[in-house]
C-alpha positions in Angstrom: 26.4 -28.3 54.0 22.7 -28.7 54.2 22.5 -26.1 57.0 24.6 -23.7 54.9 22.3 -24.2 51.9 19.3 -23.6 54.2 20.9 -20.5 55.6 21.8 -19.3 52.1 25.5 -19.4 52.6 26.3 -21.3 49.3 25.4 -21.0 45.7 24.2 -24.6 45.4 20.7 -25.4 44.4 19.7 -21.9 43.4 20.6 -19.0 41.0 20.9 -16.8 44.1 24.4 -16.4 45.5 25.1 -15.4 49.1 25.1 -11.8 48.1 22.1 -11.2 50.3 24.5 -11.1 53.2 27.8 -10.1 51.6 26.1 -6.9 50.6 26.3 -5.8 54.2 30.1 -6.3 54.6 30.9 -2.8 53.5 28.6 -1.2 56.2 30.0 -3.7 58.8 33.5 -2.5 58.1 32.4 1.1 58.6 30.3 0.4 61.8 32.7 -2.1 63.4 34.7 0.7 65.1 31.5 1.4 67.1 31.5 -2.2 68.3 35.1 -1.9 69.3 34.3 1.3 71.1 31.5 -0.5 72.9 33.9 -3.2 74.0 36.2 -0.6 75.4 33.3 0.9 77.3 32.3 -2.4 78.8 35.9 -3.0 79.9 36.0 0.3 81.5 32.7 -0.3 83.3 34.2 -3.5 84.7 37.3 -1.6 85.7 39.6 -3.8 83.6 42.1 -1.6 81.9 43.7 -2.9 78.7 47.2 -2.3 79.9 46.7 -4.7 82.8 47.4 -8.1 81.3 47.6 -10.9 83.8 49.6 -13.4 81.9 50.8 -14.3 78.4 47.6 -16.3 77.5 45.4 -13.3 78.3 47.7 -11.0 76.3 47.5 -13.4 73.3 43.7 -13.6 73.5 43.6 -9.8 73.5 45.9 -9.6 70.5 43.9 -12.1 68.6 40.7 -10.1 69.4 42.2 -6.9 68.2 43.5 -8.6 65.1 40.0 -10.0 64.4 38.4 -6.6 65.0 41.0 -4.9 62.7 40.3 -7.5 60.0 36.6 -6.9 60.3 37.2 -3.1 59.8 39.8 -3.4 57.0 39.2 -6.5 54.9 35.7 -5.6 53.4 37.3 -2.4 52.1 39.9 -4.2 50.0 39.4 -4.9 46.3 40.8 -8.4 46.7 38.2 -9.2 49.2 35.4 -7.9 47.1 36.4 -10.0 44.1 35.9 -13.2 46.2 32.8 -15.2 45.7 30.0 -14.2 48.1 29.9 -17.4 50.1 33.7 -17.2 50.7 33.3 -13.6 51.9 30.5 -14.7 54.2 32.6 -17.6 55.6 35.6 -15.4 56.3 33.4 -12.8 58.0 31.7 -15.4 60.2 35.1 -16.8 61.3 36.4 -13.3 62.2 33.2 -12.4 64.0 33.2 -15.7 65.9 36.9 -15.2 66.9 36.2 -11.7 68.0 33.3 -12.7 70.2 35.1 -15.7 71.6 38.3 -13.8 72.4 36.3 -11.0 74.0 34.5 -13.5 76.3 37.7 -15.4 77.1 39.6 -12.2 77.9 36.9 -10.9 80.2 36.7 -14.3 82.0 40.4 -14.6 82.4 40.6 -11.0 83.6 38.3 -11.7 86.7 39.3 -12.6 90.1 39.0 -16.3 91.1 35.4 -17.3 90.8 33.7 -17.2 94.2 30.1 -17.2 93.1 28.0 -18.0 90.1 27.4 -14.2 89.8 30.9 -13.9 88.4 29.9 -15.9 85.4 26.9 -13.8 85.0 29.0 -10.6 85.2 31.2 -12.1 82.5 28.3 -13.0 80.3 26.3 -9.7 80.6 28.9 -7.6 78.7 29.2 -10.3 76.1 25.4 -10.4 75.7 25.3 -6.6 75.4 28.0 -6.7 72.7 26.1 -9.4 70.8 22.8 -7.5 71.1 24.6 -4.4 69.8 25.9 -6.4 66.9 22.5 -7.7 66.1 21.1 -4.2 66.2 23.8 -2.9 63.9 23.6 -5.9 61.5 19.8 -5.8 61.4 18.4 -9.0 59.9 22.0 -10.5 59.4 21.6 -12.6 62.5 24.2 -15.1 61.6 26.8 -12.6 62.6 25.3 -12.4 66.1 25.4 -16.2 66.4 29.2 -16.0 66.5 29.0 -14.0 69.8 26.5 -16.3 71.3 28.7 -19.3 70.5 31.6 -17.6 72.1 29.5 -16.8 75.2 28.3 -20.4 75.3 31.8 -21.9 75.3 32.9 -19.5 78.2 29.8 -20.2 80.2 30.2 -24.0 80.0 33.8 -23.8 81.0 33.0 -21.7 84.0 29.9 -23.4 85.2 28.5 -26.4 83.6 25.5 -26.8 85.8 22.4 -28.2 84.1 20.4 -25.1 84.7 23.0 -22.7 83.4 23.9 -24.8 80.4 20.2 -25.6 79.6 19.3 -22.0 79.8 22.0 -20.9 77.5 21.3 -23.8 75.1 17.6 -22.9 75.0 18.5 -19.3 74.2 20.8 -20.4 71.5 18.3 -22.8 70.0 15.6 -20.2 70.0 17.9 -17.7 68.4 19.0 -20.3 65.9 15.5 -21.2 65.0 14.6 -17.6 64.6 17.7 -17.0 62.5 17.0 -20.0 60.3 13.4 -18.9 59.7 14.6 -15.4 59.0 17.2 -16.7 56.7 14.6 -18.6 54.7 12.6 -15.4 54.4 15.6 -13.5 53.4 16.5 -16.1 50.9 13.0 -15.9 49.4 13.3 -12.2 49.3 16.7 -12.4 47.7 15.4 -14.8 45.0 12.5 -12.5 44.3 14.8 -9.5 44.1 17.0 -11.5 41.8 14.1 -12.4 39.6 13.1 -8.8 39.5 16.6 -7.9 38.5 16.5 -10.4 35.8 13.2 -9.1 34.6 14.5 -5.6 34.7 17.6 -6.6 32.7 15.4 -8.5 30.3 13.1 -5.6 29.9 16.1 -3.3 29.4 17.4 -5.6 26.7 14.1 -5.8 25.0 13.6 -2.1 25.1 17.1 -1.5 23.8 16.5 -4.0 20.9 13.2 -2.3 20.3 14.9 1.1 20.0 17.7 -0.3 17.8 15.2 -1.8 15.3 13.8 1.7 14.8 10.3 0.6 15.4 9.9 2.8 18.4 11.6 5.0 21.0 11.1 6.2 24.5 11.2 9.5 26.3 10.8 11.0 29.8 10.4 14.5 31.1 10.6 16.2 34.5 7.7 18.1 36.0 8.7 21.2 33.9 8.4 19.3 30.6 12.1 19.1 30.0 13.6 15.9 28.7 15.4 13.7 31.2 15.7 10.7 28.9 15.3 10.2 25.2 16.3 7.1 23.1 19.7 7.3 21.3 18.0 6.2 18.1 15.8 9.3 18.1 18.7 11.6 18.9 20.6 10.1 16.0 17.6 10.6 13.7 17.6 14.3 14.7 21.4 14.5 14.2 21.9 15.6 17.8 25.0 14.6 19.7 24.7 12.4 22.7 23.0 14.1 25.6 22.4 17.3 23.7 18.6 17.0 24.0 18.6 16.3 27.8 17.2 19.3 29.7 15.5 20.8 26.7 11.7 21.2 26.6 9.9 18.4 24.9 8.0 20.9 22.8 11.2 22.2 21.1 11.6 19.0 19.1 8.0 19.1 17.9 6.8 21.5 15.2 4.3 24.0 16.7 0.6 23.7 16.2 0.6 20.0 15.2 -2.7 18.7 16.4 -4.0 15.3 17.2 -6.6 14.1 14.7 -9.9 13.5 16.3 -8.8 14.7 19.7 -10.5 18.1 19.8 -7.6 19.9 18.2 -5.4 19.4 21.3 -1.7 19.9 20.9 1.2 18.3 22.7 1.8 21.5 24.7 -1.8 21.4 25.9 -1.4 17.8 27.2 1.9 18.6 28.9 0.5 21.7 30.6 -2.8 20.0 31.6 -0.9 16.9 32.8 -3.3 14.6 31.0 -2.4 11.4 29.2 -2.5 11.1 25.4 -2.2 8.4 22.9 -1.1 8.2 19.2 -0.6 11.9 18.9 0.6 12.6 15.3 3.3 15.3 15.3 6.0 16.5 13.0 9.7 16.8 14.0 11.0 20.3 14.2 14.7 19.5 14.2 15.0 16.9 11.5 16.7 17.8 8.2 13.9 16.1 6.3 10.2 16.0 7.1 9.6 13.3 9.7 6.3 12.4 11.4 6.0 10.6 14.7 3.2 9.1 16.7 3.8 9.7 20.4 2.0 8.5 23.6 2.6 9.6 27.1 1.2 9.4 30.7 1.8 11.6 33.7 3.9 10.1 36.5 2.9 10.6 40.2 4.5 9.4 43.4 2.8 7.7 46.3 1.8 11.1 47.7 0.2 12.2 44.4 2.9 14.6 43.5 3.5 15.1 39.8 7.0 14.1 38.6 6.7 14.5 34.8 5.7 12.5 31.8 6.9 9.1 30.5 6.0 7.7 27.1 6.9 6.2 23.8 6.9 7.1 20.1 7.0 5.5 16.7 8.1 6.8 13.3 5.2 7.4 11.0 7.3 8.9 8.1 7.3 5.8 5.9 3.6 5.1 6.6 2.8 8.7 5.7 4.8 8.4 2.6 3.1 5.2 1.7 -0.3 6.8 2.4 0.7 9.7 0.2 1.8 7.3 -2.5 -1.5 5.4 -2.2 -3.4 8.7 -2.5 -1.3 9.7 -5.5 -1.9 6.3 -7.2 -5.6 6.7 -6.5 -5.6 9.9 -8.6 -2.6 9.5 -11.0 -1.6 6.8 -13.5 1.2 4.7 -12.2 2.9 4.3 -15.6 2.8 7.9 -17.1 2.2 10.1 -14.0 -0.8 11.6 -15.7 -4.2 12.0 -14.1 -6.0 8.7 -14.1 -9.6 7.8 -15.0 -10.9 8.7 -11.6 -9.3 12.1 -11.4 -10.3 13.0 -14.9 -13.9 12.0 -14.3 -14.0 14.1 -11.1 -12.4 17.1 -12.8 -14.8 16.8 -15.7 -17.8 16.7 -13.3 -16.6 19.8 -11.6 -16.0 21.5 -14.9 -19.5 20.8 -16.2 -21.2 21.6 -12.9 -20.6 25.4 -13.3 -22.8 27.6 -11.2 -26.2 26.6 -9.7 -28.7 26.7 -12.5 -26.1 27.2 -15.2 -23.9 24.5 -16.7 -20.1 25.1 -17.0 -18.1 25.6 -20.1 -15.3 23.1 -21.0 -13.9 21.0 -23.9 -13.0 17.4 -23.8 -10.6 15.7 -26.2 -10.5 11.9 -26.5 -7.2 10.6 -28.0 -6.4 7.2 -29.3 -2.9 6.2 -30.6 -2.7 4.8 -34.1 -0.6 1.7 -34.7 0.3 1.4 -31.0 -0.8 -2.2 -30.9 1.7 -3.1 -33.6 4.5 -1.6 -31.4 3.3 -3.8 -28.5 3.1 -6.9 -30.7 6.5 -6.4 -32.3 8.7 -4.8 -29.6 7.0 -6.1 -26.5 5.1 -4.6 -23.7 8.1 -2.9 -22.0 8.7 -1.0 -25.2 5.1 -0.1 -25.4 5.2 1.3 -21.8 8.3 3.4 -22.7 6.4 4.7 -25.7 3.4 5.6 -23.6 5.6 7.5 -21.2 7.1 9.5 -24.0 3.7 10.2 -25.6 2.4 11.5 -22.2 5.4 13.9 -21.9 4.7 15.3 -25.4 1.0 15.7 -24.6 1.8 17.6 -21.4 4.2 19.9 -23.3 1.6 20.5 -26.0 -1.2 21.3 -23.6 0.8 23.2 -21.0 -1.3 25.0 -18.5 -4.4 25.2 -20.7 -5.8 22.0 -19.3 -5.5 18.6 -17.6 -4.0 15.6 -19.4 -5.0 12.2 -18.3 -4.7 8.6 -19.4 -7.9 6.7 -19.9 -6.2 3.3 -20.1 -4.2 1.3 -22.7 -3.3 3.7 -25.5 -6.2 6.1 -24.8 -5.8 9.6 -23.4 -8.0 12.5 -22.4 -7.5 16.2 -22.3 -9.8 18.4 -20.3 -9.8 22.1 -21.1 -12.0 24.1 -18.6 -13.7 27.3 -19.6 -15.0 28.4 -23.0 -12.9 27.7 -26.0 -13.3 28.7 -29.6 -13.6 25.9 -32.1 -10.8 27.3 -34.2 -8.5 27.4 -31.2 -9.4 23.8 -30.3 -8.8 22.7 -33.8 -5.3 24.4 -33.8 -4.5 22.7 -30.5 -5.7 19.3 -31.8 -3.6 19.6 -34.9 -0.6 20.7 -32.9 -1.0 17.5 -30.7 -1.3 15.4 -33.9 1.9 16.8 -35.3 3.7 16.5 -32.0 2.7 12.8 -31.4 3.5 11.9 -35.1 7.2 12.8 -34.6 9.5 9.7 -34.5 10.3 8.0 -31.2 13.5 6.2 -30.2 12.5 3.0 -28.4 15.3 0.6 -27.4 17.4 1.8 -30.4 14.5 1.5 -32.8 12.8 4.4 -34.6 9.1 4.2 -34.0 6.4 6.3 -35.8 2.8 6.3 -34.6 -0.1 8.7 -34.9 -3.1 9.9 -32.9 -6.8 10.4 -33.7 -8.7 13.0 -31.7 -12.4 13.4 -31.0 -13.7 16.6 -29.4 -16.9 17.5 -27.6 -17.7 20.8 -25.9 -20.0 21.7 -23.0 -22.7 22.8 -22.8 -23.3 22.5 -26.6 -22.5 18.8 -26.9 -23.8 17.8 -23.4 -24.2 19.1 -19.9 -23.1 16.0 -18.0 -19.8 14.2 -17.8 -21.2 11.0 -19.2 -22.7 12.8 -22.2 -19.4 14.6 -23.0 -17.4 11.4 -22.8 -19.8 9.5 -25.0 -19.9 12.2 -27.6 -16.1 12.7 -27.6 -15.8 9.0 -28.1 -18.2 9.2 -31.1 -16.1 12.0 -32.6 -13.0 9.8 -32.0 -14.6 6.9 -33.9 -15.4 9.3 -36.7 -11.8 10.5 -36.8 -10.5 6.9 -37.0 -13.0 6.0 -39.6 -12.0 9.0 -41.8 -8.4 7.7 -42.1 -6.9 8.3 -38.6 -4.3 10.9 -37.7 -7.0 13.6 -37.8 -9.4 15.3 -35.4 -13.2 15.5 -35.5 -15.7 17.6 -33.6 -18.8 15.9 -32.4 -22.0 16.2 -34.4 -25.4 14.8 -33.8 -25.2 12.5 -36.9 -22.4 10.5 -35.3 -24.9 8.7 -33.0 -26.4 7.0 -36.1 -23.0 6.2 -37.4 -21.9 4.7 -34.1 -25.0 2.5 -33.9 -24.6 1.5 -37.5 -20.9 0.6 -36.9 -21.9 -1.5 -33.8 -24.5 -3.4 -35.8 -22.0 -4.0 -38.6 -19.4 -5.4 -36.1 -21.9 -7.8 -34.8 -23.0 -8.9 -38.2 -19.4 -9.3 -39.3 -18.7 -11.6 -36.4 -21.7 -13.6 -37.4 -20.6 -13.7 -41.1 -17.2 -14.9 -40.1 -18.6 -17.7 -38.0 -21.2 -18.7 -40.6 -19.1 -18.5 -43.8 -20.8 -15.3 -44.8 -17.6 -14.0 -46.4 -16.2 -14.9 -49.8 -13.2 -14.1 -52.1 -13.3 -12.3 -55.4 -10.3 -12.6 -57.8 -9.0 -9.7 -60.0 -6.7 -10.7 -62.8 -3.0 -9.6 -63.0 -1.8 -9.4 -66.6 1.7 -9.5 -67.9 2.3 -6.6 -70.3 4.9 -8.7 -72.2 2.6 -11.6 -73.1 -0.9 -10.0 -72.4 -1.8 -13.1 -70.5 -3.0 -13.6 -67.0 -0.2 -14.5 -64.6 -2.1 -14.4 -61.4 -5.1 -13.1 -59.4 -5.3 -10.9 -56.4 -7.7 -12.3 -53.7 -10.1 -9.6 -52.5 -12.4 -10.1 -49.6 -16.1 -9.5 -50.1 -19.1 -9.5 -47.8 -22.7 -9.6 -48.9 -24.9 -8.6 -46.0 -28.2 -10.5 -45.9 -30.1 -7.2 -45.4 -27.9 -4.4 -46.7 -26.4 -6.3 -49.6 -22.7 -5.9 -50.6 -20.7 -4.1 -48.0 -17.5 -2.3 -49.2 -14.2 -3.6 -47.8 -13.4 0.1 -47.0 -16.2 0.0 -44.5 -15.8 -3.4 -42.8 -12.0 -3.9 -42.9 -11.4 -1.1 -40.4 -14.1 -2.6 -38.2 -12.3 -5.9 -38.4 -9.0 -4.3 -37.5 -10.5 -2.3 -34.5 -12.4 -5.3 -33.2 -9.4 -7.7 -33.4 -11.1 -10.0 -36.0 -8.5 -9.2 -38.7 -6.1 -12.0 -37.8 -8.9 -14.6 -37.9 -10.2 -13.2 -41.2 -6.7 -13.1 -42.6 -6.0 -16.7 -41.7 -9.3 -17.7 -43.4 -8.4 -15.7 -46.5 -5.0 -17.4 -46.9 -6.4 -20.9 -46.5 -9.2 -20.2 -49.0 -7.0 -18.5 -51.6 -4.5 -21.4 -51.5 -7.2 -23.9 -51.9 -8.8 -22.1 -54.9 -5.4 -21.4 -56.6 -4.5 -25.1 -56.3 -7.2 -25.8 -58.9 -5.8 -23.3 -61.5 -3.2 -23.9 -64.1 0.4 -24.4 -62.8 1.7 -21.0 -64.0 -1.0 -18.9 -62.3 -0.3 -17.3 -58.9 -2.6 -15.9 -56.2 -1.8 -12.7 -54.3 -3.1 -12.2 -50.7 -3.0 -9.0 -48.7 -1.3 -9.3 -45.3 -2.3 -6.9 -42.5 0.4 -5.4 -40.3 -1.2 -7.3 -37.4 -0.8 -10.6 -39.2 2.8 -9.8 -40.1 3.7 -8.9 -36.5 2.3 -12.3 -35.3 5.3 -14.7 -34.7 3.0 -17.6 -35.7 2.2 -16.1 -39.2 4.8 -18.2 -41.1 3.3 -21.4 -39.5 -0.2 -20.2 -40.8 1.2 -19.8 -44.3 3.0 -23.2 -44.2 -0.2 -24.9 -43.0 -2.3 -23.3 -45.8 0.3 -24.4 -48.4 0.4 -28.0 -47.0 -3.4 -28.3 -46.8 -3.9 -27.2 -50.4 -0.8 -28.8 -51.9 0.0 -25.4 -53.5 3.5 -24.8 -54.6 5.0 -22.0 -52.4 6.2 -19.9 -55.4 2.6 -19.6 -56.5 1.6 -17.7 -53.4 2.4 -14.0 -53.3 2.0 -12.1 -50.1 1.3 -8.4 -50.5 2.7 -6.4 -47.6 2.2 -2.6 -47.0 4.9 -0.2 -46.0 3.4 0.2 -42.5 5.2 -3.0 -41.4 8.4 -0.9 -41.5 7.1 1.6 -38.9 9.0 -0.4 -36.3 11.9 -1.5 -38.4 13.9 -3.8 -36.1 15.3 -7.3 -36.0 11.9 -8.8 -35.7 10.8 -7.4 -39.0 14.0 -8.8 -40.7 13.5 -12.1 -39.1 9.9 -12.3 -40.3 11.0 -11.6 -43.9 13.7 -14.3 -43.6 11.2 -16.9 -42.3 8.7 -16.1 -45.1 11.3 -16.3 -47.8 12.5 -19.5 -46.4 9.1 -21.0 -47.2 9.6 -20.2 -50.8 6.7 -17.7 -51.2 6.9 -14.4 -53.2 6.7 -11.1 -51.4 5.2 -7.9 -53.0 5.4 -4.4 -51.6 1.8 -3.1 -51.8 0.7 0.6 -52.3 4.3 1.8 -52.8 4.6 5.6 -52.4 1.5 6.2 -50.4 2.7 5.4 -46.9 5.9 6.1 -45.0 8.1 5.5 -47.9 11.8 4.9 -47.3 14.3 3.6 -49.9 16.3 2.2 -47.0 14.2 -0.9 -46.4 14.2 -1.8 -50.1 17.9 -2.7 -50.1 17.4 -5.3 -47.4 13.7 -6.4 -47.6 13.5 -9.5 -50.0 10.6 -8.2 -52.2 10.0 -9.8 -55.6 7.5 -7.1 -56.8 6.6 -3.5 -56.2 2.9 -2.6 -56.7 2.4 1.0 -57.9 -0.7 2.5 -56.2 -3.6 3.3 -58.3 -3.5 7.0 -57.2 -0.4 7.4 -59.4 -1.9 5.4 -62.3 -5.3 7.2 -62.7 -4.8 10.4 -64.5 -1.2 9.7 -65.4 -2.1 10.0 -69.1 -3.6 13.4 -68.7 -1.4 16.2 -70.1 0.6 18.0 -67.4 0.2 15.2 -64.8 3.4 14.4 -62.9 2.2 10.9 -62.1 4.0 9.5 -65.2 7.3 10.7 -63.9 6.7 9.1 -60.5 5.7 5.8 -62.2 8.9 5.9 -64.4 11.1 6.5 -61.3 9.5 3.5 -59.5 9.9 1.3 -62.5 13.6 2.2 -62.8 14.1 1.6 -59.1 12.5 -1.8 -59.3 14.5 -2.9 -62.4 17.7 -1.8 -60.6 16.8 -4.0 -57.7 15.6 -7.0 -59.9 12.0 -6.6 -59.0 8.8 -6.8 -61.0 6.2 -4.0 -61.0 2.5 -4.1 -61.1 0.5 -0.9 -61.9 -2.9 -0.9 -60.1 -6.1 0.8 -61.1 -5.7 1.0 -64.9 -9.1 1.8 -66.4 -8.6 3.4 -69.8 -6.7 2.5 -72.9 -4.4 5.6 -72.7 -3.4 4.7 -69.2 -2.6 1.2 -70.2 -0.5 2.5 -73.1 1.4 4.8 -70.9 2.0 2.0 -68.3 3.3 -0.2 -71.1 5.5 2.6 -72.4 7.0 3.3 -69.0 8.2 -0.3 -68.7 5.8 -1.8 -66.0 5.9 -5.6 -66.1 2.3 -6.2 -65.0 -1.0 -4.3 -64.8 -4.1 -4.8 -62.7 -7.3 -2.9 -63.2 -10.8 -2.7 -64.6 -9.5 -2.5 -68.1 -8.6 -6.2 -67.9 -11.5 -7.2 -65.6 -13.2 -6.7 -62.4 -12.9 -8.9 -59.3 -15.0 -12.1 -59.8 -15.9 -15.2 -57.8 -13.9 -18.4 -58.0 -16.6 -20.0 -60.1 -16.4 -17.3 -62.8 -12.6 -17.6 -62.8 -12.8 -21.3 -63.4 -15.4 -20.7 -66.2 -13.2 -18.1 -67.8 -10.2 -20.4 -67.8 -12.2 -23.2 -69.4 -13.5 -20.8 -72.1 -10.5 -18.5 -72.8 -7.6 -20.0 -70.9 -5.2 -17.3 -69.7 -5.9 -14.9 -72.6 -7.6 -11.7 -71.6 -9.3 -8.9 -73.6 -9.2 -5.1 -72.9 -12.5 -3.5 -71.9 -12.4 0.2 -71.0 -12.7 3.8 -72.1 -10.3 5.0 -74.7 -9.0 7.9 -72.8 -9.1 9.5 -69.3 -11.3 12.5 -68.7 -9.0 15.4 -68.1 -11.6 17.5 -66.3 -11.7 15.2 -63.3 -9.3 15.5 -60.4 -8.2 12.7 -58.1 -9.5 13.5 -54.6 -9.2 10.3 -52.4 -11.4 11.8 -49.7 -13.9 10.2 -47.4 -17.3 11.9 -47.5 -20.6 11.5 -45.7 -23.5 10.6 -48.0 -27.0 11.5 -46.7 -30.1 9.7 -48.0 -33.5 9.6 -46.4 -32.3 10.1 -42.9 -29.4 7.7 -43.1 -25.7 8.5 -43.3 -23.3 6.4 -45.4 -19.6 6.6 -45.7 -18.1 6.8 -49.2 -14.8 7.7 -50.8 -14.5 10.1 -53.6 -12.0 8.7 -56.2 -12.2 11.6 -58.7 -14.3 14.7 -59.0 -15.1 17.3 -61.6 -17.2 20.5 -61.4 -20.3 18.5 -62.4 -19.9 15.1 -60.9 -17.8 12.5 -59.1 -16.8 8.8 -58.9 -17.7 7.5 -55.5 -16.9 4.1 -53.9 -18.5 2.5 -50.9 -22.2 2.0 -51.8 -23.1 -1.1 -53.7 -25.7 -1.4 -56.6 -27.3 2.0 -56.0 -30.5 2.4 -58.1 -30.2 5.0 -60.9 -31.7 8.3 -60.1 -31.2 8.1 -56.4 -30.9 11.5 -54.8 -28.1 12.2 -52.2 -26.7 15.1 -50.2 -22.9 14.7 -50.2 -20.9 16.4 -47.5 -17.7 17.1 -49.5 -16.1 18.9 -46.6 -17.1 19.8 -43.1 -20.0 22.2 -43.5 -19.9 22.0 -47.3 -22.6 19.8 -48.9 -23.9 19.4 -52.4 -27.0 17.6 -53.8 -26.3 14.9 -56.3 -28.0 12.2 -58.4 -26.8 8.7 -59.1 -26.3 8.3 -62.9 -24.6 4.8 -63.0 -23.7 2.1 -60.5 -21.5 -1.0 -60.8 -20.8 -3.0 -57.7 -19.3 -0.6 -55.1 -18.8 2.3 -57.5 -21.2 4.9 -58.8 -21.1 8.0 -60.8 -23.0 11.0 -59.5 -24.0 14.2 -61.1 -24.1 17.4 -59.0 -27.2 19.6 -59.0 -24.9 22.6 -59.6 -21.3 23.2 -60.5 -18.7 22.8 -57.8 -15.7 25.1 -57.7 -12.9 22.6 -57.2 -10.4 25.3 -56.4 -12.6 26.8 -53.7 -13.4 23.3 -52.4 -9.7 22.5 -52.1 -9.1 25.7 -50.2 -12.1 25.1 -48.0 -10.9 21.6 -47.2 -7.4 22.8 -46.2 -8.9 25.5 -44.0 -11.2 23.0 -42.3 -8.4 20.6 -41.7 -6.1 23.2 -40.2 -8.9 24.6 -38.1 
């Protein structure tokens, strides 16, 4: 067995079977007739015809030989033989070869005359030796087959002449041949093992390549010397929707879109590389036969044989489609907003810089609009950020429809947008576009089943008039936007040079307000609320006041919007509730305190906890606290709003609807919101007693509605005795205004209670002045290079009542901008707290002013 393992005849001890020798059995079967023919020739040379058979033994030997030769020619051709294990095939073949050689030697020996000399043995061995050598020549390095003949020769020679010399010679020959055969067998075995390992590596490589192709990460191709495909991966063929084998024989360039060039490779195409027979790497090409655009990266090298002859190309490829799409998406995200699809900040800045660049030596013409959504933060706070994102997408769609092809719409970030309009644009046309945008954005939205209403404020700057650089235009459009928001929101404003001073003043006020909040620089003033049934004080409204250390009293109309924009309103509101509850706890049991609640506070889920903590800290009965809520909380009328009302009512506090009729009035929420009181805005009260005014009818309708719903009513802003009489006649339950007292500090309230109790006296003009018209318009007041913001409450042809400036000295001269581009000189004739009466230098045509204001607003 050891010898057989050494000779490679078994499968033991190695992965290699005896297939190194069994692989020659097919050729042996085809060549064995030549060996048989050689035997016949030898027999003829020795003049021993086959038909002369001396005896039965000789005939039997001849028959066995012929059977062995026949088996050697026929057996390897049979399927049954080929299914046997290689070492069994080898063993069978060796036996048949041995039998054939032995029978040949015995037959020749028995066919000779009686041996008379040693030469007879030699004559018998020479033919056998020739046949053995012929077998060795035919079998090549399969020397084991030749051993069978030598063994047969040895047996015959020993039987004929067993002399030491003869036997030793033959034994030495056999030993030498055996040693050579064993050594060659070892070499063959090593070669076979190496070939097997190569086969395993080849199979492993094939499997890896197949798996690589199946994963779709890459594919392979091969062409002939003419550039036609001789191999291409099935995965690529499937990608191109080509049936199996359809691409073989077609030029490689047919599946590539023409003129696709390699980036950074001297503009060389695939066709150039194939014709020049030069290698290439990572060549980006586009498929020509794919149904959708597909990009590949292919590499290839020319193939040459050992004689340097070109045989074609062989290479690989990978799919770049997804990477290209990802790169395109990255490029898009670098220039477009991911949420809305609008141009982002970077693209807008680049486009603006190009627009203002113009021609060399001459700046370009363009207009820039800065947009800021009004009340968007409340949507985010109440409905959540996903709803806010949905709203932003809908707003962006409306903006694109409104602007169309006139310009580029972009998102600055958050709820801020930009609109760039290249070229020269008339101010009137810009005003029309801005107003159209305001009207479009103000239309209701449907967000998650909720009706949402927001607004937009717009600031406009134009190049080169308002700046010749992108930064200047952005800064000035921002200033115009601040002016639009400061003038009441939902409007547009063009930039003017005075806005720089306003912006700086606003910035300083914001800093000072933060400092005042941190250092107790704010205080509350209380205005009495009187019952018209008893003419006694039933409560006070807490009003926030700020006395600036340098500027003196600052109007709430000026600093409250700053607090809202800067995010300080929630902190201020919490301080107001705690302070008001603490002060009210020191009043008589029947007196309430009313506190204004901002929409931001109302939207905060923690607001009920703030109220409860304030009541607990002050030990104030909940029914003595009245929260005044404006109609703006219903802009996002949803389950959250109803839940907040329910939580507040569960605390036991009273709820009042403030400024009814001035906002987005809807009778629908009155039937479900648990209000205890409706407050009639002062814009309906003032001038209601004047003959011909419709305000009294509005007040009467509100009072009837409140009574039907079981609610109290408070009329705000009553200043004259005839207004008070009308309010009493119309059935209002409470009144609040200067006729019963101005807002006063807590100390004055305490002193008044100690002196007069809850009794209150009237103090006001007897009648309203019919020549004055309610205007409610924000105006710019110019004085000694400074610009102040005020609000006209009523106006006549000779003068006006203006709020916003505190304790103005009598005789102070102003220039009041009643409308954009329309100013009038005026003199302060009286001043009390934040109100003053001014006298115009000349008469103002109110009808013309109203028409001018409408034209300016629409323009």
